Backbone of each chain as ProteinMPNN parsed JSONL, in Angstrom:
{"seq_chain_A": "XXXXXXXXXXXXXXXXXXXXXXXXXXXXXXXXXXXXXXXXXXXXXXXXXXXXXXXXXXXXXXXXXXXXXXXXXXXXXXXXXXXXXXXXXXXXXXXXXXXXXX", "coords_chain_A": {"N_chain_A": [[-290.962, 192.495, 69.507], [-293.067, 190.812, 71.918], [-291.751, 189.891, 74.669], [-291.283, 187.167, 76.823], [-290.614, 186.836, 79.723], [-288.597, 184.408, 82.192], [-287.625, 183.334, 85.242], [-284.947, 181.162, 85.291], [-284.424, 178.704, 86.772], [-286.103, 178.622, 89.101], [-288.584, 178.87, 87.315], [-290.663, 180.36, 87.413], [-292.63, 182.777, 85.52], [-291.665, 186.134, 84.678], [-292.015, 188.421, 84.241], [-293.525, 190.521, 81.288], [-292.296, 192.096, 78.426], [-291.1, 194.243, 75.869], [-288.968, 193.609, 72.991], [-287.332, 195.169, 70.199], [-285.355, 194.791, 66.882], [-282.834, 195.544, 67.537], [-283.085, 195.472, 70.335], [-282.878, 193.026, 70.574], [-280.526, 192.067, 69.237], [-278.977, 193.008, 71.064], [-279.16, 191.35, 73.356], [-278.84, 189.113, 73.047], [-275.707, 189.113, 72.437], [-274.49, 190.584, 74.747], [-275.342, 188.751, 77.211], [-277.067, 190.328, 78.775], [-280.726, 191.245, 80.052], [-282.229, 193.096, 77.54], [-284.417, 195.802, 76.603], [-287.172, 197.264, 74.788], [-288.734, 200.54, 75.5], [-292.107, 201.102, 74.395], [-293.301, 203.266, 74.932], [-291.525, 205.106, 75.693], [-289.798, 205.22, 73.191], [-287.371, 204.113, 73.222], [-284.565, 202.067, 73.536], [-284.13, 200.058, 77.083], [-281.701, 199.008, 79.325], [-282.56, 195.895, 81.458], [-282.037, 196.698, 84.674], [-279.827, 198.767, 85.267], [-280.931, 200.909, 85.982], [-282.404, 200.347, 88.411], [-280.725, 198.232, 89.482], [-281.532, 195.786, 89.325], [-280.554, 193.012, 87.781], [-280.993, 191.364, 84.527], [-279.491, 188.345, 83.939], [-278.961, 186.791, 81.302], [-279.45, 183.638, 80.391], [-280.911, 181.62, 78.399], [-282.245, 182.442, 75.087], [-285.418, 181.705, 73.158], [-286.984, 181.463, 70.432], [-290.438, 181.854, 69.374], [-293.217, 179.427, 67.278], [-293.945, 180.741, 65.238], [-292.529, 183.03, 65.008], [-293.028, 185.53, 66.49], [-292.781, 186.145, 68.936], [-290.8, 185.703, 72.106], [-289.126, 183.916, 74.504], [-287.442, 184.258, 77.492], [-285.173, 183.201, 78.864], [-283.757, 184.045, 82.327], [-281.565, 185.165, 84.976], [-282.778, 186.388, 87.517], [-281.652, 189.25, 89.095], [-282.687, 189.802, 92.619], [-285.938, 191.983, 92.276], [-288.032, 191.709, 89.891], [-290.345, 193.662, 89.048], [-290.955, 196.465, 88.74], [-292.515, 197.642, 90.993], [-291.845, 196.572, 93.103], [-292.436, 193.662, 93.983], [-291.305, 190.252, 93.271], [-292.036, 189.039, 91.123], [-294.036, 190.48, 87.986], [-296.718, 189.592, 88.116], [-297.728, 189.312, 90.463], [-299.448, 190.241, 91.978], [-302.253, 190.681, 91.117], [-304.258, 188.355, 90.734], [-306.926, 186.811, 88.788], [-310.449, 186.235, 89.3], [-311.502, 183.319, 88.718], [-313.227, 180.338, 87.057], [-312.538, 177.23, 87.887], [-310.869, 175.036, 85.729], [-310.764, 171.378, 84.516], [-309.509, 168.394, 83.657], [-311.392, 166.318, 84.104], [-313.877, 167.403, 83.17], [-314.223, 166.726, 80.7]], "CA_chain_A": [[-292.09, 191.752, 69.411], [-293.597, 190.516, 73.098], [-290.998, 189.07, 75.184], [-291.542, 186.787, 78.147], [-289.063, 186.724, 80.778], [-288.847, 183.284, 83.311], [-286.408, 182.682, 86.023], [-284.35, 180.027, 84.841], [-284.261, 177.609, 87.527], [-287.563, 178.043, 89.109], [-289.683, 178.651, 86.258], [-291.449, 181.867, 87.463], [-292.899, 184.155, 85.094], [-291.329, 187.172, 86.288], [-292.768, 189.938, 83.572], [-293.563, 190.74, 79.733], [-291.602, 193.085, 77.847], [-290.958, 194.206, 74.284], [-287.851, 193.859, 72.279], [-287.278, 195.33, 68.759], [-284.525, 193.985, 66.494], [-281.744, 196.055, 68.229], [-282.926, 195.204, 71.932], [-282.869, 191.416, 70.576], [-279.258, 191.847, 69.249], [-277.881, 193.203, 72.475], [-279.556, 190.661, 74.779], [-277.99, 187.883, 72.601], [-274.55, 189.36, 72.344], [-274.057, 190.706, 75.584], [-275.917, 188.132, 78.269], [-277.814, 191.291, 79.985], [-281.499, 191.453, 79.075], [-282.304, 194.702, 76.807], [-285.94, 195.562, 75.658], [-287.555, 198.435, 73.89], [-289.507, 200.629, 75.457], [-292.818, 201.926, 73.279], [-293.964, 204.684, 75.312], [-290.502, 206.161, 75.633], [-289.087, 204.929, 72.075], [-285.687, 203.866, 73.098], [-284.03, 200.875, 74.618], [-283.71, 200.144, 78.146], [-281.547, 197.628, 79.709], [-282.763, 195.813, 82.603], [-281.113, 196.941, 85.934], [-279.244, 200.092, 85.101], [-281.476, 202.005, 87.119], [-282.67, 199.894, 89.666], [-279.669, 197.327, 89.76], [-282.257, 194.458, 89.184], [-280.239, 192.734, 86.22], [-281.409, 189.815, 84.27], [-278.237, 187.76, 83.29], [-279.373, 186.089, 80.305], [-278.942, 181.978, 79.906], [-281.178, 181.192, 76.828], [-283.403, 182.736, 74.337], [-285.745, 180.75, 72.07], [-287.668, 182.082, 69.347], [-291.748, 180.833, 69.691], [-293.101, 178.818, 65.972], [-294.454, 181.482, 64.058], [-291.452, 183.982, 64.748], [-293.463, 186.509, 66.556], [-292.942, 186.082, 70.497], [-289.451, 185.431, 72.503], [-288.959, 183.19, 75.816], [-286.037, 184.981, 77.573], [-284.726, 182.615, 80.611], [-282.872, 184.866, 83.11], [-281.257, 184.816, 86.643], [-283.268, 187.58, 87.913], [-281.239, 189.817, 90.469], [-283.548, 191.053, 93.31], [-287.203, 191.934, 91.984], [-288.1, 192.005, 88.43], [-291.072, 193.995, 89.039], [-290.886, 198.245, 89.297], [-293.283, 197.342, 92.462], [-290.696, 195.741, 94.422], [-292.905, 192.124, 93.682], [-290.728, 189.316, 92.683], [-292.614, 189.144, 89.271], [-295.17, 191.729, 87.759], [-298.041, 188.439, 87.896], [-297.632, 188.28, 91.755], [-300.492, 191.287, 92.498], [-303.604, 190.751, 90.46], [-305.188, 187.204, 90.296], [-308.464, 186.952, 88.841], [-311.572, 185.635, 89.961], [-311.593, 182.175, 87.755], [-313.687, 179.068, 87.536], [-311.134, 176.487, 87.469], [-311.09, 173.851, 84.558], [-310.301, 170.325, 85.11], [-309.761, 167.333, 82.695], [-312.604, 165.694, 84.686], [-315.108, 167.675, 82.827], [-313.954, 166.38, 79.033]], "C_chain_A": [[-292.258, 191.026, 71.056], [-292.495, 189.229, 73.445], [-291.027, 188.551, 76.47], [-290.64, 186.188, 79.169], [-289.643, 185.685, 82.079], [-287.519, 183.539, 83.712], [-286.068, 181.252, 85.507], [-284.604, 178.704, 85.542], [-285.679, 177.491, 88.238], [-288.7, 178.199, 88.265], [-290.458, 179.577, 86.523], [-291.338, 182.641, 86.092], [-292.639, 185.741, 85.381], [-291.862, 188.32, 85.3], [-292.96, 189.612, 82.073], [-292.763, 191.974, 79.492], [-291.614, 192.934, 76.478], [-289.584, 194.305, 73.766], [-288.139, 194.075, 70.23], [-285.479, 194.436, 68.045], [-283.389, 194.168, 67.238], [-281.584, 195.276, 69.766], [-282.248, 193.4, 71.845], [-281.716, 190.899, 70.623], [-278.317, 191.662, 70.607], [-278.425, 192.419, 73.261], [-278.574, 189.309, 74.523], [-276.467, 188.142, 72.714], [-274.175, 189.769, 74.076], [-274.391, 189.985, 77.307], [-276.537, 189.236, 79.282], [-278.952, 191.727, 78.855], [-282.196, 193.164, 78.795], [-283.762, 194.678, 76.313], [-286.116, 197.004, 75.206], [-288.76, 199.022, 74.588], [-290.577, 201.481, 74.62], [-293.288, 202.961, 73.774], [-292.768, 205.905, 75.468], [-289.8, 206.278, 74.609], [-287.687, 204.72, 72.239], [-285.4, 202.605, 73.981], [-283.808, 201.463, 76.094], [-283.098, 198.876, 78.86], [-281.624, 197.218, 81.379], [-281.814, 195.878, 83.929], [-280.379, 198.082, 85.977], [-279.671, 200.934, 85.572], [-281.437, 201.174, 88.713], [-281.462, 198.841, 90.487], [-280.524, 195.784, 89.768], [-281.841, 193.96, 87.872], [-280.435, 191.663, 86.174], [-280.126, 189.444, 83.926], [-279.331, 186.497, 82.476], [-279.184, 184.614, 80.107], [-279.658, 181.566, 78.972], [-282.805, 182.371, 76.518], [-284.045, 182.11, 73.212], [-287.186, 181.946, 71.446], [-289.102, 181.208, 69.175], [-291.812, 180.101, 67.398], [-293.356, 179.581, 64.789], [-293.665, 182.957, 64.285], [-292.021, 185.131, 65.591], [-293.293, 186.744, 68.318], [-291.105, 185.367, 70.791], [-290.19, 184.587, 74.153], [-287.578, 183.544, 76.149], [-285.771, 184.021, 78.985], [-283.238, 183.554, 81.39], [-282.353, 184.078, 84.515], [-281.502, 186.447, 86.915], [-282.57, 188.014, 89.129], [-282.445, 190.698, 91.059], [-285.068, 191.01, 92.487], [-287.567, 192.236, 90.493], [-289.41, 192.982, 88.278], [-291.331, 195.555, 89.638], [-291.662, 198.217, 90.841], [-292.348, 197.097, 93.621], [-291.231, 194.306, 94.478], [-291.606, 191.596, 93.135], [-291.253, 189.542, 91.351], [-293.843, 189.903, 89.228], [-296.662, 190.942, 87.685], [-298.548, 188.352, 89.544], [-298.872, 189.129, 92.459], [-301.926, 190.989, 92.344], [-304.196, 189.447, 90.035], [-306.624, 187.58, 90.022], [-309.18, 185.868, 89.15], [-311.826, 184.478, 88.564], [-312.576, 181.121, 87.953], [-312.727, 178.245, 86.953], [-311.513, 175.117, 86.654], [-310.498, 172.755, 84.886], [-310.362, 169.161, 83.833], [-310.503, 166.183, 83.274], [-313.617, 165.739, 84.053], [-314.949, 166.771, 81.243], [-314.624, 165.22, 78.994]], "O_chain_A": [[-291.144, 190.617, 71.382], [-292.352, 188.138, 72.892], [-290.812, 189.357, 77.375], [-290.102, 185.081, 79.189], [-290.645, 185.892, 82.763], [-286.551, 183.843, 83.014], [-286.904, 180.36, 85.361], [-284.964, 177.711, 84.91], [-286.377, 176.492, 88.065], [-289.757, 177.636, 88.548], [-291.24, 179.717, 85.583], [-290.281, 183.053, 85.613], [-293.299, 186.425, 86.163], [-292.165, 189.325, 85.943], [-292.587, 188.522, 81.639], [-292.614, 192.808, 80.386], [-291.975, 191.923, 75.877], [-288.975, 195.276, 74.217], [-288.789, 193.448, 69.394], [-284.728, 193.71, 68.696], [-282.821, 193.164, 67.666], [-280.597, 194.733, 70.263], [-281.52, 192.781, 72.621], [-281.367, 189.941, 71.313], [-277.498, 190.848, 71.031], [-278.145, 192.837, 74.385], [-277.864, 188.689, 75.314], [-275.889, 187.162, 73.183], [-273.408, 188.948, 74.579], [-273.912, 190.445, 78.343], [-276.499, 189.034, 80.495], [-278.819, 192.175, 77.716], [-282.51, 194.048, 79.591], [-284.247, 193.715, 75.719], [-285.194, 197.817, 75.285], [-289.811, 198.388, 74.502], [-290.15, 202.519, 74.113], [-293.79, 203.743, 72.967], [-292.918, 207.125, 75.406], [-289.034, 207.242, 74.611], [-286.878, 205.144, 71.413], [-286.023, 202.296, 74.997], [-283.493, 202.608, 76.421], [-283.764, 197.852, 79.009], [-281.075, 197.818, 82.303], [-280.906, 195.062, 84.088], [-280.311, 198.461, 87.146], [-278.973, 201.936, 85.73], [-280.741, 201.34, 89.715], [-281.334, 198.704, 91.704], [-280.003, 194.777, 90.246], [-282.486, 194.279, 86.873], [-280.289, 190.854, 87.091], [-279.477, 190.408, 83.521], [-280.126, 185.677, 82.936], [-278.342, 184.548, 79.212], [-278.933, 180.818, 78.316], [-283.757, 182.804, 77.168], [-283.334, 181.918, 72.226], [-287.931, 182.795, 71.933], [-289.021, 180.016, 68.88], [-290.936, 180.235, 66.544], [-293.096, 179.25, 63.632], [-294.153, 183.965, 63.773], [-291.268, 186.081, 65.373], [-293.862, 187.73, 68.786], [-290.411, 184.763, 69.972], [-291.307, 184.684, 74.663], [-286.635, 183.28, 75.403], [-286.283, 184.327, 80.061], [-282.072, 183.612, 80.999], [-282.589, 182.955, 84.961], [-280.77, 187.403, 86.659], [-282.735, 187.372, 90.166], [-283.016, 191.678, 90.581], [-285.359, 189.9, 92.042], [-287.169, 193.329, 90.09], [-289.606, 193.151, 87.074], [-291.802, 195.792, 90.75], [-291.182, 198.893, 91.751], [-292.313, 197.476, 94.792], [-290.454, 193.56, 95.075], [-290.835, 192.374, 92.575], [-290.711, 190.335, 90.582], [-294.605, 190.008, 90.189], [-297.652, 191.541, 87.267], [-299.454, 187.612, 89.926], [-299.285, 188.673, 93.526], [-302.714, 191.031, 93.288], [-304.667, 189.433, 88.898], [-307.344, 188.337, 90.672], [-308.721, 184.732, 89.269], [-312.314, 184.888, 87.51], [-312.844, 180.928, 89.139], [-312.183, 178.4, 85.86], [-312.374, 174.314, 87.015], [-309.546, 172.936, 85.645], [-311.352, 169.167, 83.102], [-310.192, 165.057, 82.886], [-314.398, 164.79, 83.993], [-315.96, 166.16, 80.896], [-314.699, 164.585, 77.942]]}, "seq_chain_B": "XXXXXXXXXXXXXXXXXXXXXXXXXXXXXXXXXXXXXXXXXXXXXXXXXXXXXXXXXXXXXXXXXXXXXXXXXXXXXXXXXXXXXXXXXXXXXXXXXXXXXX", "coords_chain_B": {"N_chain_B": [[-304.797, 191.802, 74.649], [-301.475, 190.733, 75.362], [-301.06, 187.132, 76.232], [-299.637, 185.036, 78.434], [-299.281, 181.687, 78.551], [-298.661, 179.358, 80.879], [-297.726, 175.77, 81.942], [-299.08, 174.817, 84.748], [-298.323, 173.081, 86.509], [-295.615, 171.588, 85.633], [-294.754, 174.253, 85.314], [-293.826, 175.167, 82.647], [-293.533, 177.32, 79.868], [-295.924, 177.631, 78.018], [-297.219, 178.601, 75.523], [-297.512, 181.88, 73.762], [-300.557, 183.965, 73.544], [-303.461, 186.331, 72.126], [-305.678, 188.077, 73.769], [-308.791, 189.599, 73.968], [-311.024, 191.417, 75.758], [-313.483, 190.04, 75.639], [-312.795, 187.259, 75.106], [-311.049, 186.889, 77.256], [-313.406, 187.261, 79.365], [-314.587, 185.471, 78.692], [-312.747, 182.977, 79.023], [-312.439, 183.008, 81.976], [-314.645, 182.289, 82.929], [-315.558, 180.356, 81.97], [-313.652, 178.198, 82.411], [-311.927, 176.945, 80.389], [-309.569, 177.708, 78.397], [-309.28, 180.663, 76.129], [-308.969, 182.364, 73.435], [-307.945, 185.277, 71.345], [-308.001, 185.776, 67.664], [-305.589, 187.877, 65.984], [-305.63, 187.595, 63.556], [-307.448, 186.543, 61.906], [-309.8, 187.805, 63.079], [-311.527, 186.813, 65.115], [-312.732, 185.043, 67.978], [-311.304, 182.196, 69.465], [-311.572, 178.993, 70.745], [-309.32, 176.96, 72.429], [-308.225, 173.784, 71.755], [-310.869, 172.909, 70.599], [-310.744, 172.469, 68.037], [-308.396, 170.936, 67.663], [-308.31, 169.193, 70.128], [-306.556, 169.551, 72.099], [-306.843, 170.76, 74.742], [-306.919, 173.701, 76.751], [-307.162, 173.596, 80.121], [-308.014, 175.986, 82.588], [-306.47, 176.878, 85.404], [-305.357, 179.357, 87.047], [-305.62, 182.82, 86.267], [-303.553, 185.454, 85.87], [-302.965, 189.416, 86.105], [-300.649, 191.525, 84.726], [-298.526, 194.129, 86.256], [-299.106, 196.495, 85.191], [-301.444, 196.081, 83.721], [-301.631, 195.055, 81.253], [-300.873, 192.935, 80.512], [-301.338, 189.096, 80.691], [-301.054, 186.391, 82.826], [-301.656, 183.131, 82.005], [-302.16, 179.807, 83.682], [-302.641, 176.665, 83.113], [-303.789, 173.624, 82.269], [-302.232, 172.149, 80.266], [-303.633, 169.564, 77.594], [-302.115, 167.374, 76.045], [-299.981, 168.55, 73.093], [-299.016, 171.76, 73.02], [-298.13, 173.507, 70.952], [-299.007, 174.185, 67.379], [-297.433, 173.245, 65.962], [-297.479, 169.957, 66.99], [-295.329, 169.851, 68.503], [-294.486, 170.474, 72.179], [-294.632, 172.738, 73.405], [-294.332, 175.775, 71.93], [-291.908, 177.014, 72.155], [-289.837, 175.303, 71.804], [-288.605, 174.576, 69.525], [-286.529, 176.512, 68.637], [-283.905, 177.772, 69.747], [-282.117, 180.575, 70.244], [-278.711, 181.592, 69.531], [-276.602, 182.698, 72.231], [-274.691, 184.881, 74.179], [-274.311, 183.902, 77.444], [-274.908, 185.333, 80.517], [-273.685, 186.144, 83.825], [-274.084, 186.073, 87.405], [-271.943, 186.655, 88.517], [-269.974, 188.457, 86.742], [-271.254, 190.87, 87.803]], "CA_chain_B": [[-303.808, 191.846, 75.206], [-300.757, 189.338, 74.987], [-301.391, 186.141, 77.287], [-298.647, 184.141, 78.349], [-299.593, 180.748, 78.502], [-298.066, 178.399, 81.213], [-297.98, 174.455, 82.201], [-299.311, 175.127, 86.014], [-297.513, 172.231, 87.651], [-294.333, 171.758, 85.743], [-294.255, 175.579, 84.756], [-292.937, 175.48, 81.219], [-294.391, 178.172, 79.147], [-296.457, 176.873, 76.461], [-297.268, 179.745, 73.948], [-297.851, 183.107, 73.79], [-301.251, 184.426, 72.453], [-303.95, 187.157, 72.773], [-307.303, 188.069, 74.665], [-309.506, 190.842, 74.102], [-311.921, 191.633, 76.998], [-314.392, 188.808, 75.313], [-311.673, 186.254, 75.151], [-310.927, 187.018, 79.029], [-314.149, 187.014, 79.997], [-315.171, 183.538, 78.791], [-311.697, 182.108, 80.11], [-312.403, 183.103, 83.308], [-316.371, 182.092, 83.189], [-315.588, 178.73, 81.602], [-312.526, 177.336, 82.619], [-311.366, 176.699, 79.029], [-308.539, 178.784, 77.371], [-309.841, 181.107, 74.816], [-308.267, 183.16, 72.997], [-308.778, 186.303, 70.251], [-306.788, 185.854, 66.325], [-305.606, 188.882, 65.179], [-305.446, 187.713, 61.864], [-308.862, 185.61, 61.636], [-310.379, 188.535, 63.91], [-312.224, 186.107, 65.887], [-312.671, 184.402, 68.993], [-310.885, 180.375, 69.299], [-311.483, 178.204, 72.251], [-307.77, 176.245, 72.517], [-308.658, 172.34, 71.681], [-312.288, 172.898, 69.608], [-310.196, 171.533, 66.879], [-307.456, 169.759, 67.781], [-308.18, 168.071, 70.877], [-305.759, 169.91, 73.233], [-307.667, 171.436, 75.455], [-306.146, 173.957, 77.908], [-308.111, 173.731, 81.296], [-307.487, 177.174, 83.132], [-306.288, 176.794, 86.824], [-305.114, 180.738, 87.223], [-305.202, 183.731, 85.633], [-303.327, 186.852, 86.792], [-302.829, 190.466, 85.26], [-299.705, 192.121, 85.663], [-298.47, 195.422, 87.094], [-299.787, 197.702, 84.22], [-302.845, 195.928, 83.243], [-301.474, 195.045, 79.714], [-300.245, 191.359, 80.086], [-301.702, 188.214, 81.407], [-300.459, 185.021, 82.635], [-302.844, 182.122, 82.256], [-301.485, 179.046, 84.121], [-303.242, 175.716, 82.611], [-303.416, 172.077, 82.619], [-302.544, 171.519, 78.738], [-303.895, 168.364, 76.988], [-301.426, 166.814, 74.566], [-299.332, 169.633, 72.55], [-299.529, 173.247, 73.029], [-297.88, 173.952, 69.83], [-299.941, 173.558, 66.317], [-296.444, 171.929, 64.939], [-297.029, 169.288, 67.351], [-294.174, 170.413, 69.789], [-295.33, 170.442, 73.788], [-294.665, 174.152, 73.685], [-293.747, 176.786, 70.742], [-290.836, 177.502, 71.784], [-288.828, 173.798, 71.716], [-287.974, 174.569, 68.254], [-286.082, 177.349, 68.039], [-283.532, 178.239, 70.972], [-281.103, 181.431, 69.598], [-277.321, 181.658, 69.744], [-276.928, 183.684, 73.066], [-273.765, 185.157, 75.165], [-274.337, 183.381, 78.59], [-274.321, 185.986, 81.332], [-273.912, 185.533, 85.353], [-273.983, 187.253, 88.458], [-270.028, 186.52, 88.58], [-269.515, 189.429, 86.211], [-271.273, 191.916, 88.439]], "C_chain_B": [[-302.819, 190.472, 75.172], [-300.923, 188.615, 76.541], [-300.245, 185.248, 77.09], [-299.21, 182.82, 79.439], [-298.499, 179.469, 79.595], [-298.598, 176.912, 82.039], [-298.274, 174.996, 84.102], [-298.596, 174.963, 86.995], [-295.874, 172.262, 87.23], [-293.482, 173.025, 85.577], [-293.616, 175.844, 83.215], [-294.087, 176.428, 80.731], [-294.164, 177.658, 77.787], [-296.549, 177.765, 75.196], [-297.741, 180.98, 74.772], [-299.016, 184.095, 73.035], [-302.028, 185.516, 72.843], [-305.201, 187.128, 73.062], [-307.49, 189.385, 74.583], [-310.663, 190.784, 75.339], [-312.953, 190.599, 76.955], [-313.526, 187.345, 75.754], [-311.332, 186.196, 76.596], [-311.902, 186.619, 79.603], [-314.843, 185.473, 79.861], [-314.081, 182.511, 79.337], [-311.898, 182.074, 81.143], [-313.985, 182.566, 83.8], [-316.383, 180.275, 82.926], [-314.683, 177.47, 82.11], [-311.627, 176.663, 81.478], [-310.772, 177.996, 78.459], [-309.237, 179.378, 75.944], [-309.536, 182.358, 74.385], [-308.822, 184.398, 71.685], [-307.456, 185.914, 68.875], [-307.225, 187.129, 66.006], [-305.787, 188.741, 63.754], [-306.919, 187.37, 61.336], [-309.942, 187.048, 62.394], [-311.619, 187.978, 64.34], [-311.972, 185.093, 67.019], [-312.204, 182.535, 68.569], [-310.763, 179.991, 70.688], [-310.101, 177.117, 71.914], [-308.54, 174.649, 72.495], [-309.902, 171.914, 70.947], [-311.482, 171.892, 68.49], [-309.306, 170.408, 66.695], [-307.338, 168.818, 69.181], [-307.61, 168.907, 72.059], [-305.902, 171.068, 73.896], [-306.715, 172.204, 76.483], [-307.239, 174.081, 79.134], [-307.426, 174.784, 82.733], [-307.607, 176.699, 84.928], [-306.224, 178.532, 87.77], [-305.071, 181.591, 86.496], [-304.779, 185.551, 86.472], [-303.064, 188.087, 86.04], [-301.641, 191.161, 85.922], [-299.996, 193.657, 86.012], [-299.205, 196.689, 86.287], [-300.713, 197.396, 83.9], [-302.541, 195.434, 81.583], [-301.164, 193.87, 79.441], [-301.144, 190.13, 81.205], [-300.773, 186.815, 81.604], [-301.708, 184.14, 82.862], [-302.039, 180.838, 82.624], [-303.1, 177.91, 84.198], [-302.667, 174.28, 82.69], [-303.673, 171.98, 80.954], [-302.759, 169.929, 78.398], [-302.85, 168.259, 75.842], [-300.364, 167.883, 74.081], [-299.884, 170.862, 72.839], [-299.463, 173.897, 71.532], [-298.665, 173.441, 68.099], [-298.697, 172.303, 65.394], [-296.836, 170.525, 65.704], [-295.998, 169.115, 68.37], [-295.084, 170.549, 71.379], [-295.271, 171.74, 73.711], [-294.107, 174.711, 72.264], [-293.063, 177.501, 70.799], [-289.612, 176.372, 72.019], [-288.192, 174.125, 70.437], [-286.593, 175.496, 67.732], [-285.17, 178.067, 69.233], [-282.291, 179.36, 69.734], [-279.837, 181.214, 70.165], [-277.097, 182.993, 71.015], [-275.741, 183.309, 73.611], [-274.346, 184.5, 76.678], [-273.785, 184.433, 79.621], [-274.78, 185.619, 82.359], [-273.534, 186.621, 86.185], [-272.108, 187.379, 88.448], [-269.314, 187.835, 87.915], [-269.871, 190.666, 86.649], [-270.255, 192.87, 89.193]], "O_chain_B": [[-303.282, 189.345, 74.992], [-300.927, 189.185, 77.632], [-299.877, 184.777, 76.014], [-299.464, 182.892, 80.641], [-297.659, 178.785, 79.011], [-299.663, 176.887, 82.656], [-297.339, 175.648, 84.567], [-298.214, 175.697, 87.907], [-294.995, 172.707, 87.968], [-292.258, 173.14, 85.618], [-292.952, 176.838, 82.923], [-295.265, 176.358, 81.079], [-293.27, 177.403, 76.979], [-296.008, 177.579, 74.106], [-298.167, 181.088, 75.922], [-298.679, 184.871, 72.141], [-301.629, 186.003, 73.901], [-305.899, 186.2, 72.656], [-306.694, 190.243, 74.964], [-311.007, 189.643, 75.648], [-313.392, 190.183, 78.028], [-313.8, 186.596, 76.692], [-311.424, 185.053, 77.044], [-311.749, 185.691, 80.398], [-315.38, 184.696, 80.65], [-314.359, 181.473, 79.939], [-311.583, 181.003, 81.661], [-314.324, 182.505, 84.982], [-316.975, 179.349, 83.481], [-314.916, 176.263, 82.176], [-310.695, 175.909, 81.757], [-311.357, 179.035, 78.153], [-309.61, 178.723, 74.971], [-309.867, 183.368, 75.007], [-309.953, 184.348, 71.202], [-306.254, 185.811, 69.12], [-308.355, 187.576, 65.808], [-306.047, 189.634, 62.948], [-307.417, 187.97, 60.384], [-311.076, 187.021, 61.915], [-312.689, 188.505, 64.036], [-310.999, 184.343, 66.936], [-312.669, 181.853, 67.656], [-310.063, 180.499, 71.565], [-310.204, 176.496, 70.856], [-309.448, 174.457, 73.304], [-310.06, 170.727, 70.664], [-311.742, 170.708, 68.276], [-309.338, 169.405, 65.982], [-306.501, 167.927, 69.329], [-308.315, 168.91, 73.068], [-305.294, 172.126, 73.732], [-305.823, 171.571, 77.049], [-308.222, 174.785, 78.901], [-306.623, 174.421, 83.593], [-308.615, 176.292, 85.505], [-306.841, 178.811, 88.798], [-304.25, 181.294, 85.627], [-305.374, 186.353, 87.191], [-302.855, 187.715, 84.886], [-301.5, 191.382, 87.125], [-301.066, 194.263, 86.065], [-299.751, 197.652, 86.826], [-301.387, 198.376, 83.585], [-303.474, 195.553, 80.788], [-301.112, 193.528, 78.26], [-301.48, 190.412, 82.355], [-300.009, 186.318, 80.777], [-302.584, 184.357, 83.699], [-301.1, 180.665, 81.847], [-304.133, 178.071, 84.848], [-301.552, 173.881, 83.026], [-304.76, 171.814, 80.4], [-302.033, 169.108, 78.958], [-302.821, 169.014, 74.869], [-299.667, 168.134, 75.063], [-301.1, 171.04, 72.909], [-300.346, 174.572, 71.002], [-298.763, 172.24, 67.847], [-298.824, 171.286, 64.712], [-296.475, 169.614, 64.96], [-295.972, 168.081, 69.038], [-296.303, 170.715, 71.429], [-296.363, 172.099, 74.151], [-293.436, 173.955, 71.561], [-293.013, 178.508, 70.092], [-288.507, 176.742, 72.417], [-286.995, 173.837, 70.407], [-285.862, 175.266, 66.768], [-285.739, 179.034, 69.739], [-281.801, 178.937, 68.687], [-279.782, 180.664, 71.265], [-277.411, 184.146, 70.719], [-275.388, 182.135, 73.725], [-275.352, 185.193, 76.833], [-272.57, 184.579, 79.755], [-275.829, 184.981, 82.443], [-272.939, 187.668, 85.931], [-271.387, 188.372, 88.354], [-268.266, 188.272, 88.39], [-269.234, 191.638, 86.244], [-270.66, 193.891, 89.748]]}, "name": "protein", "num_of_chains": 2, "seq": "XXXXXXXXXXXXXXXXXXXXXXXXXXXXXXXXXXXXXXXXXXXXXXXXXXXXXXXXXXXXXXXXXXXXXXXXXXXXXXXXXXXXXXXXXXXXXXXXXXXXXXXXXXXXXXXXXXXXXXXXXXXXXXXXXXXXXXXXXXXXXXXXXXXXXXXXXXXXXXXXXXXXXXXXXXXXXXXXXXXXXXXXXXXXXXXXXXXXXXXXXXXX"}
């Protein structure tokens, strides 16, 4: 299922990844965030290659049980591009909405 | 694609939903968060039934173009259960990790 990864103290959303049952069990048991790669069909533990480890502080399931919120302490960059988060590079043009319109 | 919805000021992660191209275009153009229901195969604009509107402040695409971060001003509860967020009810038992272990 879809896992939203958030820095536990600043509350930045760092990235989105995927977890199967095995990745979730490993994440809960070890304190290190572990994901499932749908393209490679294998588990990967964040930071094993890059050193950019995610130390797990809290994991929550959503109301319908198909998404996870994983709160971590991110060492270094979350994104493989070297950006702090995977959402830093591409803001989209948006009409900003406001309660005043209601 | 997967859309992570975050309260723009407190940075709470409110929910995860899905957007297709039409839902994204509507969200960007109107300032109201609009999603695609995979079960009902139709668009839904958050708050039309519940009143719990999401006013859109910022939308960002992730590094590999398959996830969105939608920063909103959430009116009332994000979750259909009445909870503020969809992640409030179900924290999982986790071994907490720490940099001190590295």
